[in-house]
DSSP file (Angstrom, degrees, kcal/mol; ACC not computed):
  #  RESIDUE AA STRUCTURE BP1 BP2  ACC     N-H-->O    O-->H-N    N-H-->O    O-->H-N    TCO  KAPPA ALPHA  PHI   PSI    X-CA   Y-CA   Z-CA
    1    1 A M              0   0    0      0, 0.0     2,-0.0     0, 0.0     0, 0.0   0.000 360.0 360.0 360.0 128.8    2.3  -40.5   12.8
    2    2 A G     >  -     0   0    0      1,-0.1     4,-2.2     4,-0.0     5,-0.2  -0.266 360.0-103.7 -79.5 168.1    5.3  -38.6   14.3
    3    3 A T  H  > S+     0   0    0      1,-0.2     4,-2.5     2,-0.2     5,-0.2   0.890 121.1  53.9 -58.6 -42.4    6.5  -38.7   17.9
    4    4 A K  H  > S+     0   0    0      1,-0.2     4,-2.4     2,-0.2    -1,-0.2   0.906 108.7  49.3 -61.1 -41.5    5.1  -35.2   18.6
    5    5 A D  H  > S+     0   0    0      2,-0.2     4,-2.5     1,-0.2    -1,-0.2   0.905 110.7  50.0 -64.4 -41.4    1.6  -36.4   17.3
    6    6 A R  H  X S+     0   0    0     -4,-2.2     4,-2.5     2,-0.2     5,-0.2   0.913 110.8  49.3 -63.9 -42.3    1.8  -39.5   19.5
    7    7 A V  H  X S+     0   0    0     -4,-2.5     4,-2.5     1,-0.2    -2,-0.2   0.928 112.1  48.2 -62.7 -44.6    2.7  -37.4   22.6
    8    8 A E  H  X S+     0   0    0     -4,-2.4     4,-2.3     1,-0.2    -2,-0.2   0.890 110.9  51.7 -62.3 -39.3   -0.2  -35.0   21.9
    9    9 A D  H  X S+     0   0    0     -4,-2.5     4,-2.3     2,-0.2    -2,-0.2   0.929 111.7  45.7 -63.0 -45.5   -2.6  -37.9   21.4
   10   10 A W  H  X S+     0   0    0     -4,-2.5     4,-2.5     2,-0.2     5,-0.2   0.893 111.6  52.1 -66.4 -39.1   -1.6  -39.5   24.7
   11   11 A H  H  X S+     0   0    0     -4,-2.5     4,-2.9    -5,-0.2    -1,-0.2   0.924 110.4  49.0 -60.7 -43.1   -1.8  -36.1   26.5
   12   12 A D  H  X S+     0   0    0     -4,-2.3     4,-1.8     2,-0.2    -2,-0.2   0.905 109.4  52.3 -63.3 -42.6   -5.3  -35.7   25.0
   13   13 A V  H  < S+     0   0    0     -4,-2.3    -2,-0.2     1,-0.2    -1,-0.2   0.946 115.8  40.1 -58.2 -49.7   -6.3  -39.2   26.2
   14   14 A L  H >< S+     0   0    0     -4,-2.5     3,-1.3     1,-0.2    -2,-0.2   0.912 114.0  51.7 -68.8 -42.5   -5.2  -38.5   29.8
   15   15 A D  H 3< S+     0   0    0     -4,-2.9    20,-1.3     1,-0.3    21,-0.5   0.796 118.8  37.6 -66.9 -26.6   -6.5  -35.0   30.0
   16   16 A N  T 3< S+     0   0    0     -4,-1.8    -1,-0.3    -5,-0.2    -2,-0.2   0.130  87.2 137.6-110.7  19.1   -9.9  -36.0   28.8
   17   17 A A    <   -     0   0    0     -3,-1.3    19,-0.2     2,-0.1     4,-0.1  -0.194  63.0-120.9 -63.8 157.5  -10.1  -39.4   30.6
   18   18 A S  S    S+     0   0    0      2,-0.1     2,-0.3    18,-0.1    -1,-0.1   0.245  95.4  50.5 -88.1  13.6  -13.3  -40.4   32.4
   19   19 A L  S    S-     0   0    0     -5,-0.2    18,-0.2    95,-0.1    17,-0.2  -0.968  99.3 -88.3-141.0 160.2  -11.5  -40.7   35.7
   20   20 A G  E     -A  113   0A   0     93,-2.2    93,-3.3    -2,-0.3     2,-0.4  -0.418  43.3-174.3 -69.7 140.3   -9.3  -38.3   37.6
   21   21 A V  E     +A  112   0A   0     91,-0.2    13,-2.6    -2,-0.1     2,-0.3  -1.000   9.0 162.8-135.6 134.7   -5.6  -38.6   36.8
   22   22 A H  E     -AB 111  33A   0     89,-2.1    89,-2.9    -2,-0.4     2,-0.4  -0.991  27.1-137.4-147.8 157.2   -2.6  -36.8   38.5
   23   23 A L  E     -AB 110  32A   0      9,-2.3     8,-3.1    -2,-0.3     9,-1.1  -0.931  18.2-168.3-113.7 136.6    1.1  -37.1   38.7
   24   24 A V  E     -AB 109  30A   0     85,-1.4    85,-2.9    -2,-0.4     6,-0.2  -0.988  14.2-135.1-128.2 132.4    3.0  -36.7   42.0
   25   25 A D    >   -     0   0    0      4,-2.7     3,-2.0    -2,-0.4    83,-0.2  -0.170  38.9 -89.3 -79.1 179.2    6.8  -36.3   42.4
   26   26 A A  T 3  S+     0   0    0     81,-0.5    -1,-0.1     1,-0.3    82,-0.1   0.698 127.2  53.6 -63.4 -20.9    8.9  -38.1   45.0
   27   27 A N  T 3  S-     0   0    0      2,-0.1    -1,-0.3     0, 0.0    -2,-0.0   0.399 122.0-102.7 -94.5   1.7    8.4  -35.2   47.5
   28   28 A G  S <  S+     0   0    0     -3,-2.0    25,-3.1     1,-0.3     2,-0.4   0.509  73.0 143.9  92.3   5.1    4.6  -35.3   47.2
   29   29 A K  B     -F   52   0B   0     23,-0.2    -4,-2.7    24,-0.1     2,-0.5  -0.640  53.5-121.6 -82.1 132.3    4.2  -32.3   44.9
   30   30 A I  E     +B   24   0A   0     21,-2.9    20,-3.2    -2,-0.4    -6,-0.3  -0.610  30.3 179.6 -73.9 122.9    1.5  -32.5   42.3
   31   31 A L  E     -     0   0A   0     -8,-3.1     2,-0.3    -2,-0.5    -1,-0.2   0.773  63.3  -5.7 -93.9 -32.1    3.1  -32.1   38.8
   32   32 A W  E     -B   23   0A   0     -9,-1.1    -9,-2.3    16,-0.1    -1,-0.3  -0.981  55.6-170.7-161.9 149.7    0.0  -32.5   36.6
   33   33 A A  E     -B   22   0A   0     -2,-0.3   -11,-0.2   -11,-0.2     2,-0.1  -0.990  24.2-119.3-145.9 148.4   -3.7  -33.2   36.8
   34   34 A N     >  -     0   0    0    -13,-2.6     4,-2.0    -2,-0.3     5,-0.2  -0.311  32.6-100.8 -85.5 172.9   -6.4  -33.8   34.2
   35   35 A K  H  > S+     0   0    0    -20,-1.3     4,-2.8     1,-0.2     5,-0.2   0.881 117.0  53.2 -59.9 -43.6   -9.5  -31.9   33.5
   36   36 A L  H  > S+     0   0    0    -21,-0.5     4,-3.0   -19,-0.2     5,-0.3   0.922 108.7  48.7 -63.9 -44.1  -11.9  -34.2   35.3
   37   37 A E  H  > S+     0   0    0    -18,-0.2     4,-1.8     1,-0.2     6,-0.2   0.938 114.7  45.5 -61.1 -45.9  -10.0  -34.2   38.5
   38   38 A L  H  X>S+     0   0    0     -4,-2.0     5,-1.4     1,-0.2     4,-1.4   0.919 115.0  48.3 -62.0 -43.5   -9.7  -30.5   38.6
   39   39 A E  H  <5S+     0   0    0     -4,-2.8    -2,-0.2     1,-0.2    -1,-0.2   0.927 111.6  47.4 -64.1 -47.1  -13.4  -30.1   37.7
   40   40 A L  H  <5S+     0   0    0     -4,-3.0    -1,-0.2     1,-0.2    -2,-0.2   0.804 118.5  41.4 -69.1 -28.1  -14.7  -32.5   40.3
   41   41 A L  H  <5S-     0   0    0     -4,-1.8    45,-3.0    -5,-0.3    46,-0.3   0.619 108.3-126.9 -92.4 -13.8  -12.6  -31.0   43.0
   42   42 A G  T  <5 +     0   0    0     -4,-1.4     2,-0.3     1,-0.3    -3,-0.2   0.636  61.7 131.3  83.6  14.5  -13.3  -27.4   41.8
   43   43 A Y      < -     0   0    0     -5,-1.4    -1,-0.3    -6,-0.2     2,-0.2  -0.687  52.4-130.4-100.5 153.2   -9.7  -26.2   41.5
   44   44 A T     >  -     0   0    0     -2,-0.3     4,-1.3     1,-0.1     3,-0.4  -0.544  34.7-106.0 -85.4 164.7   -8.0  -24.4   38.7
   45   45 A R  H >> S+     0   0    0      1,-0.2     4,-2.8     2,-0.2     3,-0.5   0.910 122.9  54.6 -56.3 -41.7   -4.6  -25.8   37.5
   46   46 A E  H 34 S+     0   0    0      1,-0.2    -1,-0.2     2,-0.2    -3,-0.0   0.829 109.2  46.9 -63.8 -32.4   -2.9  -22.9   39.2
   47   47 A E  H 34 S+     0   0    0     -3,-0.4    -1,-0.2     1,-0.1    -2,-0.2   0.699 123.7  31.8 -80.5 -19.8   -4.6  -23.7   42.5
   48   48 A Y  H X< S+     0   0    0     -4,-1.3     3,-1.4    -3,-0.5   -18,-0.3   0.837  96.8  82.7-107.9 -47.1   -3.8  -27.4   42.3
   49   49 A I  T 3< S+     0   0    0     -4,-2.8   -18,-0.2     1,-0.2     3,-0.1  -0.358  97.9  19.5 -68.8 143.4   -0.5  -28.0   40.5
   50   50 A N  T 3  S+     0   0    0    -20,-3.2     2,-0.2     1,-0.3    -1,-0.2   0.465  98.0 116.2  75.2   5.1    2.7  -27.6   42.5
   51   51 A R  S <  S-     0   0    0     -3,-1.4   -21,-2.9   -21,-0.2    -1,-0.3  -0.665  77.6 -96.7 -94.9 158.4    0.9  -28.0   45.8
   52   52 A H  B >   -F   29   0B   0     -2,-0.2     3,-1.9   -23,-0.2     4,-0.3  -0.568  27.5-129.7 -74.2 136.8    1.6  -31.0   48.1
   53   53 A V  G >  S+     0   0    0    -25,-3.1     3,-1.7     1,-0.3     4,-0.4   0.807 105.7  66.3 -58.1 -30.8   -0.9  -33.8   47.6
   54   54 A A  G >  S+     0   0    0      1,-0.3     3,-1.0   -26,-0.2    -1,-0.3   0.753  84.5  73.6 -63.8 -23.3   -1.5  -33.9   51.4
   55   55 A D  G <  S+     0   0    0     -3,-1.9    -1,-0.3     1,-0.2    -2,-0.2   0.728 102.3  41.7 -60.9 -20.2   -3.1  -30.4   51.2
   56   56 A F  G <  S+     0   0    0     -3,-1.7    28,-3.1    -4,-0.3     2,-0.4   0.455  93.6  95.6-108.9  -3.7   -6.1  -32.0   49.5
   57   57 A H  B <   -C   83   0A   0     -3,-1.0    26,-0.2    -4,-0.4     3,-0.1  -0.752  58.4-155.1 -92.2 134.8   -6.5  -35.2   51.6
   58   58 A V  S    S+     0   0    0     24,-2.8     2,-0.7    -2,-0.4    -1,-0.1   0.892  84.9  53.6 -70.4 -41.2   -8.9  -35.0   54.5
   59   59 A D    >>  -     0   0    0     23,-0.5     4,-1.7     1,-0.2     3,-0.6  -0.857  65.1-164.7-106.7 109.3   -7.1  -37.8   56.5
   60   60 A K  H 3> S+     0   0    0     -2,-0.7     4,-2.3     1,-0.2     5,-0.2   0.881  90.8  56.1 -58.6 -40.3   -3.4  -37.2   57.1
   61   61 A D  H 3> S+     0   0    0      1,-0.2     4,-2.0     2,-0.2    -1,-0.2   0.847 105.3  53.1 -62.8 -32.6   -2.9  -40.8   58.1
   62   62 A V  H <> S+     0   0    0     -3,-0.6     4,-2.5     2,-0.2    -1,-0.2   0.944 110.6  43.8 -69.3 -47.9   -4.3  -42.0   54.8
   63   63 A I  H  X S+     0   0    0     -4,-1.7     4,-2.7     1,-0.2     5,-0.2   0.874 112.6  54.2 -67.3 -34.0   -2.1  -39.9   52.5
   64   64 A D  H  X S+     0   0    0     -4,-2.3     4,-2.2    -5,-0.2    -1,-0.2   0.922 110.6  46.2 -61.4 -42.8    0.9  -40.8   54.7
   65   65 A Q  H  X S+     0   0    0     -4,-2.0     4,-2.6     2,-0.2    -2,-0.2   0.893 112.4  50.9 -65.5 -40.3    0.1  -44.5   54.2
   66   66 A I  H  X S+     0   0    0     -4,-2.5     4,-2.4     2,-0.2    -2,-0.2   0.952 113.0  44.1 -62.4 -50.4   -0.4  -44.0   50.4
   67   67 A L  H  X S+     0   0    0     -4,-2.7     4,-1.9     1,-0.2    -2,-0.2   0.886 114.7  49.7 -64.0 -39.1    3.0  -42.2   50.0
   68   68 A C  H  X S+     0   0    0     -4,-2.2     4,-1.6    -5,-0.2    -1,-0.2   0.916 110.8  50.0 -65.0 -43.6    4.8  -44.8   52.2
   69   69 A S  H  X>S+     0   0    0     -4,-2.6     4,-2.3     1,-0.2     5,-1.1   0.914 111.3  48.2 -61.8 -44.2    3.2  -47.6   50.2
   70   70 A L  H  <5S+     0   0    0     -4,-2.4     4,-0.3     1,-0.2    -1,-0.2   0.860 109.6  52.7 -67.1 -34.7    4.3  -46.1   46.9
   71   71 A A  H  <5S+     0   0    0     -4,-1.9    -1,-0.2    -5,-0.2    -2,-0.2   0.822 121.2  33.4 -67.9 -29.9    7.8  -45.5   48.2
   72   72 A G  H  <5S+     0   0    0     -4,-1.6    -2,-0.2    -5,-0.1    -3,-0.2   0.947 136.1  13.5 -89.7 -66.6    8.0  -49.1   49.2
   73   73 A T  T  <5S-     0   0    0     -4,-2.3    -3,-0.2     2,-0.2    -2,-0.1   0.647  85.8-136.3 -90.4 -15.6    6.1  -51.4   46.8
   74   74 A S  S   <S+     0   0    0     -5,-1.1    25,-1.9    -4,-0.3     2,-0.3   0.520  74.7  83.0  71.5   7.0    5.6  -48.8   44.0
   75   75 A K  E     - D   0  98A   0     -6,-0.5     2,-0.3    23,-0.2    23,-0.2  -0.992  49.2-177.2-142.2 151.1    1.9  -49.8   43.6
   76   76 A L  E     - D   0  97A   0     21,-2.6    21,-2.5    -2,-0.3     2,-0.4  -0.981  10.3-164.9-145.3 131.1   -1.4  -49.1   45.2
   77   77 A A  E     -     0   0A   0     -2,-0.3    19,-0.2    19,-0.2    18,-0.1  -0.975  63.0 -20.6-127.4 129.6   -4.7  -50.7   44.3
   78   78 A S  E    S+     0   0A   0     -2,-0.4    18,-0.2     1,-0.2    -1,-0.2   0.874  75.0 173.1  48.7  53.3   -8.3  -49.6   45.2
   79   79 A Y  E     - D   0  95A   0     16,-2.6    16,-2.8    -3,-0.1     2,-0.2  -0.825  26.3-135.6 -95.7 117.1   -7.3  -47.5   48.2
   80   80 A P  E     + D   0  94A   0      0, 0.0     2,-0.3     0, 0.0    14,-0.2  -0.499  36.3 157.3 -73.8 138.5  -10.3  -45.6   49.7
   81   81 A A  E     - D   0  93A   0     12,-2.3    12,-2.9    -2,-0.2     2,-0.4  -0.948  35.8-126.8-151.0 168.7   -9.6  -41.9   50.6
   82   82 A R  E     - D   0  92A   0     -2,-0.3   -24,-2.8    10,-0.2   -23,-0.5  -0.991  21.8-163.4-126.2 128.6  -11.3  -38.6   51.1
   83   83 A L  E     -CD  57  91A   0      8,-3.0     8,-3.2    -2,-0.4     2,-0.6  -0.821  18.4-125.9-110.7 150.1  -10.3  -35.5   49.3
   84   84 A R  E     - D   0  90A   0    -28,-3.1     6,-0.2    -2,-0.3     2,-0.1  -0.847  24.0-148.7 -96.9 120.0  -11.3  -31.9   50.2
   85   85 A A    >   -     0   0    0      4,-3.0     3,-1.9    -2,-0.6   -43,-0.2  -0.373  29.5-104.5 -79.5 164.7  -12.9  -29.9   47.3
   86   86 A K  T 3  S+     0   0    0    -45,-3.0   -44,-0.1     1,-0.3    -1,-0.1   0.841 121.0  57.3 -59.0 -35.5  -12.4  -26.2   46.9
   87   87 A D  T 3  S-     0   0    0    -46,-0.3    -1,-0.3     1,-0.1     3,-0.1   0.421 122.1-105.7 -78.7   3.5  -15.9  -25.5   48.2
   88   88 A G  S <  S+     0   0    0     -3,-1.9    -2,-0.1     1,-0.3    -1,-0.1   0.267  78.6 131.4  92.8 -11.3  -15.1  -27.4   51.4
   89   89 A S        -     0   0    0     -5,-0.1    -4,-3.0   -48,-0.1     2,-0.5  -0.278  57.5-118.2 -72.3 162.4  -17.1  -30.5   50.6
   90   90 A M  E     -D   84   0A   0     -6,-0.2     2,-0.5    -3,-0.1    -6,-0.2  -0.870  20.5-157.1-105.0 133.2  -15.6  -34.0   50.9
   91   91 A K  E     -D   83   0A   0     -8,-3.2    -8,-3.0    -2,-0.5     2,-0.5  -0.945  10.5-142.4-111.3 127.1  -15.2  -36.2   47.9
   92   92 A H  E     +D   82   0A   0     24,-0.5    24,-2.7    -2,-0.5     2,-0.3  -0.760  32.3 173.0 -88.9 129.5  -14.9  -40.0   48.5
   93   93 A V  E     -DE  81 115A   0    -12,-2.9   -12,-2.3    -2,-0.5     2,-0.4  -0.877  34.6-137.4-137.0 164.3  -12.5  -41.6   46.1
   94   94 A L  E     -DE  80 114A   0     20,-2.3    20,-2.6    -2,-0.3     2,-0.5  -0.998  27.5-153.1-121.8 124.7  -10.7  -44.8   45.2
   95   95 A I  E     +DE  79 113A   0    -16,-2.8   -16,-2.6    -2,-0.4     2,-0.4  -0.869  16.7 179.6-109.5 130.3   -7.0  -44.4   44.3
   96   96 A N  E     + E   0 112A   0     16,-2.3    16,-3.5    -2,-0.5     2,-0.3  -0.996  21.1 165.0-120.7 131.4   -5.0  -46.7   42.1
   97   97 A S  E     -DE  76 111A   0    -21,-2.5   -21,-2.6    -2,-0.4     2,-0.3  -0.992  20.2-177.1-149.9 152.1   -1.4  -45.6   41.6
   98   98 A S  E     -DE  75 110A   0     12,-1.4    12,-3.3    -2,-0.3     2,-0.4  -0.970  28.4-113.9-145.3 159.9    2.0  -46.8   40.4
   99   99 A V  E     - E   0 109A   0    -25,-1.9     2,-0.6    -2,-0.3    10,-0.3  -0.795  14.0-146.3-101.6 134.8    5.4  -45.3   40.3
  100  100 A F  E     - E   0 108A   0      8,-3.4     7,-2.7    -2,-0.4     8,-1.4  -0.880  24.5-171.0 -94.0 123.9    7.4  -44.4   37.2
  101  101 A K  E     - E   0 106A   0     -2,-0.6     2,-0.4     5,-0.2     5,-0.2  -0.900  15.5-161.6-118.1 146.9   11.1  -44.9   37.8
  102  102 A R  E >  S- E   0 105A   0      3,-2.3     3,-1.9    -2,-0.4    -2,-0.0  -0.995  83.4 -11.1-126.4 124.2   14.0  -44.0   35.6
  103  103 A D  T 3  S-     0   0    0     -2,-0.4    -1,-0.1     1,-0.3     3,-0.1   0.866 131.0 -55.8  53.7  38.2   17.3  -45.8   36.3
  104  104 A G  T 3  S+     0   0    0      1,-0.2     2,-0.4    -3,-0.0    -1,-0.3   0.450 113.0 120.2  78.5   0.9   15.8  -47.1   39.5
  105  105 A Q  E <  S- E   0 102A   0     -3,-1.9    -3,-2.3     1,-0.0     2,-0.3  -0.826  71.8-109.7-104.8 138.1   14.9  -43.7   40.8
  106  106 A F  E     + E   0 101A   0     -2,-0.4   -80,-0.3    -5,-0.2    -5,-0.2  -0.464  40.5 168.0 -61.7 119.9   11.4  -42.5   41.6
  107  107 A V  E     -     0   0A   0     -7,-2.7   -81,-0.5     1,-0.4     2,-0.3   0.827  61.1 -38.8 -99.6 -54.4   10.4  -39.9   39.0
  108  108 A H  E     - E   0 100A   0     -8,-1.4    -8,-3.4   -83,-0.2    -1,-0.4  -0.973  51.7-113.9-164.9 159.7    6.6  -39.6   39.7
  109  109 A S  E     -AE  24  99A   0    -85,-2.9   -85,-1.4    -2,-0.3     2,-0.6  -0.743  21.4-139.1 -95.9 151.8    3.6  -41.6   40.7
  110  110 A R  E     -AE  23  98A   0    -12,-3.3   -12,-1.4    -2,-0.3     2,-0.5  -0.950  24.7-167.0-110.6 111.0    0.7  -42.0   38.2
  111  111 A C  E     -AE  22  97A   0    -89,-2.9   -89,-2.1    -2,-0.6     2,-0.5  -0.874  11.8-165.6-110.6 128.3   -2.5  -41.8   40.2
  112  112 A F  E     -AE  21  96A   0    -16,-3.5   -16,-2.3    -2,-0.5     2,-0.6  -0.956  11.7-161.8-113.0 120.9   -5.9  -42.7   38.9
  113  113 A T  E     -AE  20  95A   0    -93,-3.3   -93,-2.2    -2,-0.5     2,-0.5  -0.909   6.9-167.6-113.7 118.3   -8.8  -41.4   41.0
  114  114 A S  E     - E   0  94A   0    -20,-2.6   -20,-2.3    -2,-0.6     2,-0.5  -0.901  20.8-134.8-101.7 128.8  -12.3  -42.8   40.8
  115  115 A F  E     + E   0  93A   0     -2,-0.5   -22,-0.3   -22,-0.2     2,-0.2  -0.733  33.5 177.8 -85.0 127.3  -15.0  -40.8   42.5
  116  116 A I        -     0   0    0    -24,-2.7   -24,-0.5    -2,-0.5     2,-0.1  -0.755  30.7 -92.3-126.9 168.5  -17.3  -43.1   44.6
  117  117 A S     >  -     0   0    0     -2,-0.2     4,-2.4     1,-0.1     5,-0.1  -0.373  35.2-113.6 -77.7 161.7  -20.3  -42.7   46.9
  118  118 A E  H  > S+     0   0    0      1,-0.2     4,-2.7     2,-0.2     5,-0.2   0.872 117.6  55.6 -61.5 -37.4  -19.9  -42.4   50.7
  119  119 A T  H  > S+     0   0    0      2,-0.2     4,-2.2     1,-0.2    -1,-0.2   0.933 109.2  44.8 -62.0 -47.4  -21.6  -45.8   51.1
  120  120 A V  H  > S+     0   0    0      2,-0.2     4,-2.6     1,-0.2     5,-0.2   0.916 112.4  53.4 -63.1 -42.6  -19.1  -47.5   48.8
  121  121 A Y  H  X S+     0   0    0     -4,-2.4     4,-2.8     1,-0.2     5,-0.2   0.940 109.2  48.0 -56.0 -49.9  -16.2  -45.7   50.6
  122  122 A E  H  X S+     0   0    0     -4,-2.7     4,-2.2     1,-0.2    -1,-0.2   0.886 112.0  49.8 -61.9 -40.1  -17.4  -46.9   54.0
  123  123 A Q  H  X S+     0   0    0     -4,-2.2     4,-2.4     2,-0.2    -1,-0.2   0.938 114.1  44.2 -63.4 -47.0  -17.7  -50.5   52.8
  124  124 A L  H  X S+     0   0    0     -4,-2.6     4,-2.4     2,-0.2    -2,-0.2   0.889 113.0  50.9 -67.2 -39.8  -14.3  -50.5   51.3
  125  125 A K  H  X S+     0   0    0     -4,-2.8     4,-2.3    -5,-0.2    -1,-0.2   0.914 111.3  49.0 -63.0 -42.5  -12.7  -48.8   54.3
  126  126 A S  H  X S+     0   0    0     -4,-2.2     4,-2.4    -5,-0.2    -2,-0.2   0.914 111.8  48.5 -63.5 -44.1  -14.3  -51.4   56.6
  127  127 A E  H  X S+     0   0    0     -4,-2.4     4,-2.2     1,-0.2    -2,-0.2   0.895 111.0  51.0 -62.5 -40.4  -13.1  -54.3   54.4
  128  128 A M  H  X S+     0   0    0     -4,-2.4     4,-1.8     2,-0.2    -2,-0.2   0.914 110.8  47.7 -64.9 -43.0   -9.6  -52.8   54.4
  129  129 A L  H  X S+     0   0    0     -4,-2.3     4,-2.0     2,-0.2    -2,-0.2   0.891 111.3  50.7 -66.2 -39.5   -9.5  -52.5   58.2
  130  130 A R  H  X S+     0   0    0     -4,-2.4     4,-2.1     1,-0.2    -1,-0.2   0.903 109.1  52.4 -63.0 -40.4  -10.8  -56.0   58.6
  131  131 A G  H  X S+     0   0    0     -4,-2.2     4,-1.8     1,-0.2    -2,-0.2   0.865 108.1  50.5 -63.5 -37.8   -8.1  -57.3   56.3
  132  132 A R  H  < S+     0   0    0     -4,-1.8    -1,-0.2     2,-0.2    -2,-0.2   0.898 111.0  48.4 -67.0 -40.9   -5.4  -55.5   58.3
  133  133 A R  H  < S+     0   0    0     -4,-2.0    -2,-0.2     1,-0.2    -1,-0.2   0.874 114.0  46.6 -67.3 -36.1   -6.6  -57.0   61.5
  134  134 A A  H  <        0   0    0     -4,-2.1    -1,-0.2     1,-0.2    -2,-0.2   0.825 360.0 360.0 -74.1 -31.1   -6.8  -60.5   60.0
  135  135 A G     <        0   0    0     -4,-1.8    -1,-0.2    -5,-0.2    -2,-0.2   0.435 360.0 360.0 -88.4 360.0   -3.3  -60.1   58.4
């Protein structure tokens, strides 16, 4: 299998993954998103790609914390957030992300988005807040 075939295979895996996937550059601009993320949020590629990721987050403080965390530790695990769908509805999600660096420089983050229920979101948010107060 040639390099081009491997790249096409990996692109197909990501584009058809069973969870949302998107890439965000160092300035917060969405570079790419897979089919599921676009479908569940109701946006076309043209409406979503090249926009700032904060445009889709309900809570400004949450996306600010996410971006700050990725700039510092380069990893984010099981972070509850709320996204705004095109129809105005709110989607509760869990974000896992890590940063791809080249020569020590931030190239883009790889974000994996699991869509969760409001109940699970509230439980995780509460646990996270309790953990911050305890720490």
